C-alpha positions in Angstrom: 141.1 53.9 30.0 137.7 53.2 31.7 134.6 54.3 29.9 132.7 57.1 31.8 129.1 56.3 32.7 126.6 59.0 31.9 125.0 60.3 35.1 121.3 60.9 35.0 119.3 63.5 36.8 116.1 62.1 38.2 113.9 63.0 35.2 116.5 61.9 32.7 116.6 58.4 34.2 115.1 56.0 31.6 112.6 54.5 34.0 111.4 57.9 35.4 111.4 59.4 32.0 109.1 56.6 30.8 106.8 57.1 33.8 106.5 60.9 33.2 105.9 60.4 29.5 103.0 58.1 30.3 101.5 60.7 32.5 102.2 58.8 35.7 103.4 60.8 38.7 106.6 59.5 40.3 106.1 58.5 43.9 108.7 57.3 46.5 108.4 53.6 47.1 106.3 52.7 50.2 109.2 51.1 52.0 110.8 54.6 52.2 107.7 56.6 53.1 105.1 54.1 54.3 101.6 53.6 53.1 99.3 56.6 53.4 95.6 57.2 52.9 96.4 58.2 49.3 98.2 54.9 48.5 96.2 52.9 45.9 95.4 49.2 46.4 97.5 48.1 43.5 100.6 49.5 45.3 99.7 47.8 48.6 99.0 44.5 46.9 102.5 44.4 45.4 103.5 43.1 48.8 101.8 39.6 49.1 101.8 39.7 52.9 99.6 42.8 52.9 96.7 40.9 51.5 96.3 39.0 54.8 96.0 42.3 56.7 93.5 43.7 54.2 91.4 40.4 54.6 91.5 40.8 58.4 89.8 44.1 58.0 87.2 42.6 55.6 88.1 44.9 52.7 85.4 44.0 50.2 87.6 45.1 47.2 89.6 41.9 47.4 86.7 39.8 46.3 85.0 42.3 44.0 85.2 41.4 40.3 85.0 45.1 39.3 87.9 46.1 41.6 90.5 44.6 39.2 89.5 47.2 36.6 90.0 50.1 38.9 92.6 48.8 41.5 95.1 51.5 40.5 92.5 54.2 41.2 91.2 52.9 44.5 92.9 54.8 47.3 92.9 53.0 50.7 91.6 56.1 52.5 88.6 56.3 50.2 87.8 52.6 50.5 88.0 52.7 54.3 85.7 55.7 54.4 83.1 54.1 52.2 83.1 50.8 54.1 83.6 52.2 57.6 87.0 50.6 58.1 89.3 52.1 60.7 91.9 53.7 58.4 94.4 54.7 61.2 94.5 51.2 62.6 94.8 49.6 59.1 97.6 51.9 58.0 99.4 51.3 61.3 99.3 47.5 60.8 100.3 47.7 57.1 103.2 50.0 57.8 104.4 47.9 60.7 104.4 44.8 58.5 106.2 46.8 55.8 109.2 47.6 58.0 109.2 44.3 60.0 108.6 41.4 57.5 
């Protein structure tokens, strides 16, 4: 007789449970929702092809030695506002690249 597999509800899933226990909030992956102004740079840079787009917009965080310490906290919307980068245009390009590799 085949062994029954335990079904997990989302918060019982081992990976999600670990995230919640560490205090992280679960977010849908960007390939499902797209990048938004609240997406942090660490999430964007998980996709190597996105770095070229960020460099095109002269995002100073890519070369900043301090950014590596706060990369998970830096939201793309905040960075664009601080440095006068066109957020709408940047997000459009990032999301287009995300869906058409």
